[in-house]
N, CA, C and O atoms as a GROMACS GRO file, in nm:
protein
  340
    1MET      N    1  -9.569  -0.369  -3.214
    1MET     CA    2  -9.695  -0.314  -3.169
    1MET      C    3  -9.798  -0.334  -3.281
    1MET      O    4  -9.765  -0.321  -3.399
    2SER      N    5  -9.919  -0.364  -3.243
    2SER     CA    6 -10.024  -0.384  -3.342
    2SER      C    7 -10.141  -0.290  -3.318
    2SER      O    8 -10.168  -0.248  -3.206
    3ALA      N    9 -10.209  -0.258  -3.426
    3ALA     CA   10 -10.332  -0.179  -3.422
    3ALA      C   11 -10.424  -0.241  -3.525
    3ALA      O   12 -10.392  -0.343  -3.585
    4PHE      N   13 -10.539  -0.179  -3.547
    4PHE     CA   14 -10.634  -0.229  -3.646
    4PHE      C   15 -10.671  -0.118  -3.741
    4PHE      O   16 -10.690  -0.003  -3.700
    5ASP      N   17 -10.681  -0.153  -3.870
    5ASP     CA   18 -10.723  -0.053  -3.968
    5ASP      C   19 -10.874  -0.034  -3.960
    5ASP      O   20 -10.940  -0.096  -3.877
    6GLN      N   21 -10.927   0.050  -4.046
    6GLN     CA   22 -11.069   0.084  -4.045
    6GLN      C   23 -11.158  -0.038  -4.066
    6GLN      O   24 -11.272  -0.041  -4.020
    7ASP      N   25 -11.106  -0.139  -4.136
    7ASP     CA   26 -11.183  -0.260  -4.164
    7ASP      C   27 -11.166  -0.367  -4.057
    7ASP      O   28 -11.221  -0.476  -4.069
    8GLY      N   29 -11.088  -0.336  -3.951
    8GLY     CA   30 -11.067  -0.432  -3.844
    8GLY      C   31 -10.952  -0.528  -3.866
    8GLY      O   32 -10.934  -0.622  -3.789
    9ASN      N   33 -10.874  -0.506  -3.972
    9ASN     CA   34 -10.760  -0.593  -4.000
    9ASN      C   35 -10.640  -0.550  -3.916
    9ASN      O   36 -10.616  -0.431  -3.899
   10PRO      N   37 -10.564  -0.647  -3.862
   10PRO     CA   38 -10.446  -0.610  -3.783
   10PRO      C   39 -10.339  -0.544  -3.868
   10PRO      O   40 -10.315  -0.584  -3.982
   11VAL      N   41 -10.275  -0.441  -3.811
   11VAL     CA   42 -10.169  -0.367  -3.880
   11VAL      C   43 -10.052  -0.353  -3.784
   11VAL      O   44 -10.070  -0.312  -3.669
   12GLU      N   45  -9.933  -0.386  -3.828
   12GLU     CA   46  -9.813  -0.368  -3.747
   12GLU      C   47  -9.775  -0.221  -3.750
   12GLU      O   48  -9.754  -0.165  -3.858
   13ILE      N   49  -9.765  -0.158  -3.633
   13ILE     CA   50  -9.732  -0.016  -3.629
   13ILE      C   51  -9.597   0.007  -3.560
   13ILE      O   52  -9.555  -0.072  -3.475
   14TYR      N   53  -9.533   0.113  -3.599
   14TYR     CA   54  -9.405   0.154  -3.542
   14TYR      C   55  -9.424   0.221  -3.407
   14TYR      O   56  -9.346   0.198  -3.314
   15ASP      N   57  -9.528   0.306  -3.396
   15ASP     CA   58  -9.548   0.383  -3.274
   15ASP      C   59  -9.692   0.437  -3.270
   15ASP      O   60  -9.764   0.432  -3.369
   16GLU      N   61  -9.730   0.487  -3.154
   16GLU     CA   62  -9.856   0.558  -3.137
   16GLU      C   63  -9.822   0.705  -3.115
   16GLU      O   64  -9.732   0.737  -3.038
   17VAL      N   65  -9.894   0.795  -3.183
   17VAL     CA   66  -9.864   0.938  -3.176
   17VAL      C   67  -9.994   1.014  -3.150
   17VAL      O   68 -10.094   0.993  -3.217
   18GLU      N   69  -9.989   1.103  -3.051
   18GLU     CA   70 -10.103   1.190  -3.023
   18GLU      C   71 -10.119   1.289  -3.139
   18GLU      O   72 -10.020   1.342  -3.189
   19ILE      N   73 -10.241   1.314  -3.180
   19ILE     CA   74 -10.267   1.402  -3.293
   19ILE      C   75 -10.208   1.542  -3.270
   19ILE      O   76 -10.167   1.608  -3.366
   20GLU      N   77 -10.205   1.586  -3.146
   20GLU     CA   78 -10.152   1.720  -3.114
   20GLU      C   79 -10.003   1.732  -3.145
   20GLU      O   80  -9.952   1.843  -3.157
   21GLU      N   81  -9.932   1.619  -3.158
   21GLU     CA   82  -9.789   1.620  -3.189
   21GLU      C   83  -9.762   1.632  -3.340
   21GLU      O   84  -9.647   1.647  -3.381
   22MET      N   85  -9.866   1.626  -3.420
   22MET     CA   86  -9.851   1.628  -3.565
   22MET      C   87  -9.859   1.770  -3.618
   22MET      O   88  -9.907   1.860  -3.550
   23GLU      N   89  -9.812   1.789  -3.741
   23GLU     CA   90  -9.819   1.919  -3.809
   23GLU      C   91  -9.923   1.911  -3.919
   23GLU      O   92  -9.933   1.811  -3.990
   24LEU      N   93 -10.002   2.019  -3.934
   24LEU     CA   94 -10.107   2.025  -4.035
   24LEU      C   95 -10.065   2.116  -4.149
   24LEU      O   96 -10.027   2.231  -4.127
   25GLU      N   97 -10.073   2.064  -4.272
   25GLU     CA   98 -10.044   2.142  -4.392
   25GLU      C   99 -10.146   2.105  -4.499
   25GLU      O  100 -10.150   1.991  -4.544
   26ASP      N  101 -10.227   2.200  -4.540
   26ASP     CA  102 -10.323   2.181  -4.649
   26ASP      C  103 -10.408   2.054  -4.634
   26ASP      O  104 -10.423   1.978  -4.730
   27GLY      N  105 -10.463   2.032  -4.516
   27GLY     CA  106 -10.553   1.919  -4.495
   27GLY      C  107 -10.484   1.786  -4.473
   27GLY      O  108 -10.550   1.682  -4.468
   28VAL      N  109 -10.351   1.787  -4.459
   28VAL     CA  110 -10.276   1.664  -4.435
   28VAL      C  111 -10.196   1.681  -4.306
   28VAL      O  112 -10.130   1.783  -4.285
   29LEU      N  113 -10.204   1.580  -4.219
   29LEU     CA  114 -10.126   1.580  -4.096
   29LEU      C  115  -9.997   1.502  -4.119
   29LEU      O  116  -9.998   1.395  -4.180
   30TYR      N  117  -9.886   1.556  -4.069
   30TYR     CA  118  -9.754   1.496  -4.086
   30TYR      C  119  -9.686   1.473  -3.953
   30TYR      O  120  -9.710   1.545  -3.856
   31TYR      N  121  -9.600   1.370  -3.949
   31TYR     CA  122  -9.517   1.341  -3.833
   31TYR      C  123  -9.386   1.284  -3.884
   31TYR      O  124  -9.387   1.202  -3.976
   32PRO      N  125  -9.271   1.325  -3.827
   32PRO     CA  126  -9.142   1.278  -3.877
   32PRO      C  127  -9.126   1.126  -3.867
   32PRO      O  128  -9.163   1.065  -3.767
   33CYS      N  129  -9.073   1.067  -3.972
   33CYS     CA  130  -9.043   0.924  -3.976
   33CYS      C  131  -8.892   0.905  -3.957
   33CYS      O  132  -8.815   0.989  -4.001
   34PRO      N  133  -8.850   0.798  -3.893
   34PRO     CA  134  -8.706   0.774  -3.875
   34PRO      C  135  -8.628   0.765  -4.006
   34PRO      O  136  -8.507   0.786  -4.007
   35CYS      N  137  -8.696   0.734  -4.117
   35CYS     CA  138  -8.626   0.721  -4.245
   35CYS      C  139  -8.589   0.857  -4.304
   35CYS      O  140  -8.514   0.864  -4.401
   36GLY      N  141  -8.643   0.967  -4.246
   36GLY     CA  142  -8.616   1.100  -4.297
   36GLY      C  143  -8.734   1.164  -4.368
   36GLY      O  144  -8.737   1.285  -4.387
   37ASP      N  145  -8.832   1.084  -4.407
   37ASP     CA  146  -8.954   1.137  -4.469
   37ASP      C  147  -9.053   1.166  -4.357
   37ASP      O  148  -9.014   1.181  -4.241
   38ARG      N  149  -9.182   1.175  -4.390
   38ARG     CA  150  -9.284   1.201  -4.288
   38ARG      C  151  -9.404   1.108  -4.306
   38ARG      O  152  -9.446   1.079  -4.418
   39PHE      N  153  -9.457   1.061  -4.192
   39PHE     CA  154  -9.584   0.989  -4.194
   39PHE      C  155  -9.689   1.090  -4.234
   39PHE      O  156  -9.676   1.209  -4.206
   40ARG      N  157  -9.796   1.043  -4.299
   40ARG     CA  158  -9.902   1.134  -4.339
   40ARG      C  159 -10.038   1.065  -4.336
   40ARG      O  160 -10.051   0.946  -4.362
   41ILE      N  161 -10.138   1.147  -4.304
   41ILE     CA  162 -10.277   1.104  -4.307
   41ILE      C  163 -10.361   1.229  -4.326
   41ILE      O  164 -10.330   1.334  -4.269
   42THR      N  165 -10.466   1.220  -4.406
   42THR     CA  166 -10.548   1.338  -4.434
   42THR      C  167 -10.652   1.358  -4.324
   42THR      O  168 -10.691   1.264  -4.254
   43VAL      N  169 -10.697   1.481  -4.310
   43VAL     CA  170 -10.804   1.514  -4.217
   43VAL      C  171 -10.930   1.436  -4.258
   43VAL      O  172 -11.004   1.389  -4.172
   44GLU      N  173 -10.953   1.423  -4.387
   44GLU     CA  174 -11.069   1.347  -4.436
   44GLU      C  175 -11.062   1.202  -4.389
   44GLU      O  176 -11.163   1.146  -4.345
   45GLN      N  177 -10.944   1.140  -4.398
   45GLN     CA  178 -10.930   1.001  -4.352
   45GLN      C  179 -10.961   0.991  -4.203
   45GLN      O  180 -11.032   0.900  -4.160
   46LEU      N  181 -10.908   1.085  -4.124
   46LEU     CA  182 -10.934   1.084  -3.981
   46LEU      C  183 -11.083   1.101  -3.952
   46LEU      O  184 -11.137   1.034  -3.864
   47SER      N  185 -11.149   1.189  -4.025
   47SER     CA  186 -11.292   1.212  -4.001
   47SER      C  187 -11.376   1.090  -4.036
   47SER      O  188 -11.489   1.078  -3.988
   48LYS      N  189 -11.322   1.001  -4.117
   48LYS     CA  190 -11.392   0.877  -4.153
   48LYS      C  191 -11.356   0.763  -4.059
   48LYS      O  192 -11.400   0.649  -4.078
   49GLY      N  193 -11.274   0.793  -3.956
   49GLY     CA  194 -11.240   0.691  -3.857
   49GLY      C  195 -11.108   0.620  -3.879
   49GLY      O  196 -11.069   0.536  -3.799
   50GLU      N  197 -11.038   0.654  -3.986
   50GLU     CA  198 -10.907   0.594  -4.008
   50GLU      C  199 -10.808   0.655  -3.911
   50GLU      O  200 -10.819   0.773  -3.878
   51LYS      N  201 -10.712   0.576  -3.865
   51LYS     CA  202 -10.614   0.630  -3.772
   51LYS      C  203 -10.472   0.579  -3.797
   51LYS      O  204 -10.385   0.599  -3.713
   52ILE      N  205 -10.449   0.514  -3.909
   52ILE     CA  206 -10.316   0.464  -3.943
   52ILE      C  207 -10.252   0.558  -4.045
   52ILE      O  208 -10.300   0.571  -4.158
   53ALA      N  209 -10.143   0.624  -4.004
   53ALA     CA  210 -10.069   0.712  -4.094
   53ALA      C  211  -9.952   0.633  -4.152
   53ALA      O  212  -9.888   0.555  -4.082
   54ILE      N  213  -9.925   0.655  -4.280
   54ILE     CA  214  -9.818   0.580  -4.347
   54ILE      C  215  -9.705   0.673  -4.389
   54ILE      O  216  -9.724   0.793  -4.408
   55CYS      N  217  -9.587   0.614  -4.403
   55CYS     CA  218  -9.474   0.686  -4.461
   55CYS      C  219  -9.462   0.638  -4.606
   55CYS      O  220  -9.455   0.518  -4.631
   56PRO      N  221  -9.460   0.730  -4.701
   56PRO     CA  222  -9.454   0.689  -4.841
   56PRO      C  223  -9.315   0.638  -4.884
   56PRO      O  224  -9.301   0.581  -4.992
   57SER      N  225  -9.214   0.657  -4.800
   57SER     CA  226  -9.078   0.618  -4.838
   57SER      C  227  -9.031   0.486  -4.777
   57SER      O  228  -8.931   0.430  -4.821
   58CYS      N  229  -9.102   0.436  -4.677
   58CYS     CA  230  -9.064   0.309  -4.616
   58CYS      C  231  -9.190   0.234  -4.574
   58CYS      O  232  -9.300   0.277  -4.607
   59SER      N  233  -9.176   0.125  -4.506
   59SER     CA  234  -9.292   0.042  -4.471
   59SER      C  235  -9.350   0.074  -4.334
   59SER      O  236  -9.444   0.008  -4.291
   60LEU      N  237  -9.297   0.175  -4.265
   60LEU     CA  238  -9.344   0.204  -4.130
   60LEU      C  239  -9.481   0.272  -4.130
   60LEU      O  240  -9.515   0.346  -4.223
   61LYS      N  241  -9.558   0.245  -4.024
   61LYS     CA  242  -9.690   0.305  -4.004
   61LYS      C  243  -9.701   0.344  -3.858
   61LYS      O  244  -9.640   0.281  -3.771
   62ILE      N  245  -9.779   0.448  -3.830
   62ILE     CA  246  -9.808   0.487  -3.693
   62ILE      C  247  -9.958   0.492  -3.672
   62ILE      O  248 -10.035   0.509  -3.767
   63GLU      N  249  -9.999   0.478  -3.546
   63GLU     CA  250 -10.139   0.494  -3.511
   63GLU      C  251 -10.156   0.633  -3.453
   63GLU      O  252 -10.086   0.671  -3.359
   64VAL      N  253 -10.250   0.709  -3.508
   64VAL     CA  254 -10.279   0.844  -3.460
   64VAL      C  255 -10.384   0.832  -3.349
   64VAL      O  256 -10.492   0.777  -3.370
   65ILE      N  257 -10.350   0.886  -3.231
   65ILE     CA  258 -10.440   0.879  -3.117
   65ILE      C  259 -10.521   1.008  -3.109
   65ILE      O  260 -10.464   1.117  -3.097
   66PHE      N  261 -10.654   0.996  -3.116
   66PHE     CA  262 -10.742   1.112  -3.109
   66PHE      C  263 -10.884   1.066  -3.077
   66PHE      O  264 -10.918   0.949  -3.095
   67GLU      N  265 -10.965   1.160  -3.032
   67GLU     CA  266 -11.107   1.136  -3.007
   67GLU      C  267 -11.184   1.195  -3.125
   67GLU      O  268 -11.167   1.313  -3.156
   68VAL      N  269 -11.267   1.116  -3.189
   68VAL     CA  270 -11.342   1.164  -3.305
   68VAL      C  271 -11.427   1.285  -3.268
   68VAL      O  272 -11.440   1.378  -3.348
   69GLU      N  273 -11.485   1.285  -3.148
   69GLU     CA  274 -11.572   1.395  -3.105
   69GLU      C  275 -11.495   1.527  -3.098
   69GLU      O  276 -11.554   1.633  -3.120
   70GLY      N  277 -11.365   1.524  -3.068
   70GLY     CA  278 -11.286   1.645  -3.054
   70GLY      C  279 -11.198   1.676  -3.174
   70GLY      O  280 -11.115   1.766  -3.168
   71LEU      N  281 -11.215   1.601  -3.283
   71LEU     CA  282 -11.127   1.616  -3.399
   71LEU      C  283 -11.131   1.757  -3.457
   71LEU      O  284 -11.026   1.814  -3.487
   72SER      N  285 -11.248   1.814  -3.473
   72SER     CA  286 -11.259   1.948  -3.532
   72SER      C  287 -11.183   2.051  -3.449
   72SER      O  288 -11.115   2.137  -3.504
   73ASP      N  289 -11.196   2.043  -3.316
   73ASP     CA  290 -11.126   2.138  -3.228
   73ASP      C  291 -10.975   2.124  -3.241
   73ASP      O  292 -10.904   2.225  -3.242
   74VAL      N  293 -10.925   2.002  -3.250
   74VAL     CA  294 -10.780   1.979  -3.264
   74VAL      C  295 -10.732   2.035  -3.397
   74VAL      O  296 -10.626   2.098  -3.401
   75ILE      N  297 -10.807   2.014  -3.504
   75ILE     CA  298 -10.768   2.065  -3.636
   75ILE      C  299 -10.760   2.219  -3.631
   75ILE      O  300 -10.667   2.278  -3.686
   76VAL      N  301 -10.857   2.282  -3.566
   76VAL     CA  302 -10.854   2.429  -3.552
   76VAL      C  303 -10.732   2.470  -3.470
   76VAL      O  304 -10.664   2.566  -3.507
   77ASP      N  305 -10.703   2.400  -3.362
   77ASP     CA  306 -10.587   2.430  -3.278
   77ASP      C  307 -10.456   2.419  -3.358
   77ASP      O  308 -10.359   2.491  -3.330
   78LEU      N  309 -10.453   2.329  -3.456
   78LEU     CA  310 -10.333   2.310  -3.539
   78LEU      C  311 -10.327   2.409  -3.654
   78LEU      O  312 -10.232   2.407  -3.733
   79GLY      N  313 -10.428   2.497  -3.665
   79GLY     CA  314 -10.428   2.600  -3.768
   79GLY      C  315 -10.517   2.574  -3.887
   79GLY      O  316 -10.513   2.648  -3.985
   80GLY      N  317 -10.599   2.469  -3.880
   80GLY     CA  318 -10.686   2.436  -3.992
   80GLY      C  319 -10.826   2.491  -3.975
   80GLY      O  320 -10.857   2.558  -3.876
   81GLU      N  321 -10.911   2.461  -4.073
   81GLU     CA  322 -11.050   2.502  -4.071
   81GLU      C  323 -11.133   2.398  -3.997
   81GLU      O  324 -11.099   2.280  -4.000
   82PRO      N  325 -11.241   2.441  -3.929
   82PRO     CA  326 -11.329   2.345  -3.863
   82PRO      C  327 -11.384   2.242  -3.962
   82PRO      O  328 -11.408   2.275  -4.079
   83ILE      N  329 -11.404   2.120  -3.917
   83ILE     CA  330 -11.458   2.016  -4.005
   83ILE      C  331 -11.582   1.956  -3.940
   83ILE      O  332 -11.600   1.964  -3.819
   84ALA      N  333 -11.666   1.896  -4.022
   84ALA     CA  334 -11.784   1.825  -3.971
   84ALA      C  335 -11.747   1.678  -3.960
   84ALA      O  336 -11.695   1.619  -4.055
   85VAL      N  337 -11.773   1.619  -3.844
   85VAL     CA  338 -11.747   1.476  -3.825
   85VAL      C  339 -11.872   1.404  -3.785
   85VAL      O  340 -11.870   1.282  -3.764
   0.00000   0.00000   0.00000
């Protein structure tokens, strides 16, 4: 499966994940990786339009599916503070 990074470059992704399926901890969203670690992407990265979360322990990446207009509401729903986008 392929996606595109913020600069429009193609990126090979492992899966697509809805943002609501992720866990929020201290401004970072996490999702379990098959290697045993977790994919991660910051709320700041998402607010800047980035949507590729990486696993720091292996080469896998996922695409986070979300609407930029609704990002602040989702972050609040996950237990975080409202953000400006």
